[in-house]
C-alpha atoms as one frame of an Amber mdcrd trajectory, in Angstrom:
protein
 106.344 127.210  -8.407 107.685 128.224  -4.990 104.124 128.656  -3.705 103.158
 125.171  -4.878 106.233 123.708  -3.206 105.545 125.619   0.028 101.975 124.297
   0.062 102.845 120.709  -0.889 105.628 120.058   1.642 103.466 120.375   4.807
 100.777 118.197   3.213 103.288 115.492   2.340 104.845 115.601   5.801 101.425
 115.377   7.460 100.529 112.422   5.244 103.609 110.510   6.411 103.053 111.202
  10.107 101.672 108.590  12.473  97.964 109.147  13.202  97.080 110.435  16.653
  94.924 108.183  18.845  91.454 109.557  19.526  90.552 110.292  23.162  88.115
 108.100  25.053  84.537 109.331  24.607  83.698 109.160  28.309  82.246 112.652
  28.739  80.208 112.277  25.577  78.644 108.982  26.612  77.878 110.236  30.123
  76.022 113.230  28.720  73.831 110.939  26.628  73.105 108.364  29.318  69.530
 107.753  30.415  70.100 108.481  34.119  70.641 112.199  33.440  67.667 112.475
  31.088  64.765 114.615  32.255  61.602 114.606  30.144  60.147 117.810  28.805
  57.354 119.366  30.866  53.860 118.570  29.723  51.541 121.270  28.501  52.056
 124.219  26.192  55.478 125.833  26.137  54.079 129.333  25.598  50.939 131.246
  26.436  49.358 130.753  23.037  45.941 132.186  22.261  44.230 130.939  19.125
  42.711 133.563  16.853  40.311 132.931  14.030  41.082 134.105  10.525  39.191
 137.265   9.635  39.147 139.892   6.941  41.558 142.794   7.445  40.087 145.613
   9.489  40.332 149.284   8.634  43.951 150.164   9.421  43.137 153.752  10.302
  40.813 152.679  13.120  43.408 150.209  14.422  46.136 152.859  14.284  43.993
 155.458  16.049  43.102 152.959  18.783  46.776 152.191  19.490  48.247 155.680
  19.056  48.885 157.967  22.018  45.816 160.132  22.582  43.576 157.519  20.986
  40.084 158.488  20.092  40.891 162.078  19.259
């Protein structure tokens, strides 16, 4: 019962308090204004190379080609 009372008192006191006025949203509206807007650059964002879909190759040949001392 003491725990319930200790939890309820701050909630009741906060409910009776006068609400705090919200600050003016000046910085928020300036950040969203159109004079600071810069459009995204045109063109691809990354160096993307398209690859066609193919059947899986032999993994042993791929591994040997990429391993140190390839071709041995």
